[in-house]
C-alpha positions in Angstrom: 4.9 6.3 11.4 5.2 10.0 11.4 2.5 11.8 13.2 -0.4 12.9 10.9 1.1 11.1 7.9 -2.1 9.1 7.4 -4.2 12.3 7.4 -2.0 13.8 4.7 -2.1 10.6 2.7 -5.9 10.5 2.9 -5.9 14.1 1.6 -3.7 13.1 -1.3 -5.9 10.2 -2.0 -8.9 12.5 -2.3 -7.0 14.8 -4.7 -6.1 11.8 -6.8 -9.8 10.7 -6.9 -10.8 14.2 -8.1 -8.1 14.2 -10.7 -9.4 10.9 -12.1 -13.0 12.1 -12.1 -11.9 15.2 -14.0 -10.0 13.0 -16.5 -13.1 10.9 -17.0 -15.2 14.0 -17.6 -12.6 15.3 -20.0 -12.4 12.1 -21.9 -16.2 12.1 -22.4 -16.1 15.6 -23.7 -13.2 14.9 -26.0 -15.1 11.9 -27.5 -18.1 14.1 -28.1 -16.0 16.8 -29.8 -14.4 14.1 -32.0 -17.8 12.8 -33.1 -19.0 16.2 -34.0 -15.8 17.2 -35.8 -15.9 13.9 -37.8 -19.5 14.6 -38.9 -18.7 18.2 -39.9 -15.3 17.6 -41.6 -15.8 14.3 -43.2 -13.5 12.4 -40.8 -10.8 15.0 -40.1 -10.6 15.1 -36.3 -7.1 16.4 -35.4 -6.3 20.1 -35.4 -2.5 20.5 -34.8 -2.8 24.2 -34.5 -5.4 24.0 -31.8 -3.5 21.2 -30.1 -0.4 23.4 -30.0 -2.3 26.4 -28.7 -4.0 24.3 -26.0 -0.7 22.9 -24.8 0.9 26.4 -24.8 -2.0 27.7 -22.7 -1.9 24.8 -20.3 1.9 25.1 -19.8 1.4 28.8 -19.0 -1.4 28.0 -16.5 0.9 25.5 -14.8 3.8 27.9 -14.7 1.6 30.6 -13.2 0.5 28.2 -10.5 4.1 27.3 -9.8 4.1 23.9 -11.4 6.4 22.5 -14.1 4.7 22.4 -17.6 5.6 18.7 -17.6 2.4 18.0 -15.8 0.3 18.8 -18.9 2.5 17.6 -21.7 
């Protein structure tokens, strides 16, 4: 095996673990937002305008970081 490959793979595994933890946190928060919106709006949870603005902002953040916007869409 290539020298140091195991170390790089271990680093990648750690990044993957942090991504999953962040997604778990995000999912928890999204569920809380949905519950609060449902209570306030009589069941209407989706907000297409906000979703579009969010995706636009995330794609821009990706591009500024040198990543393809594909990662967030």
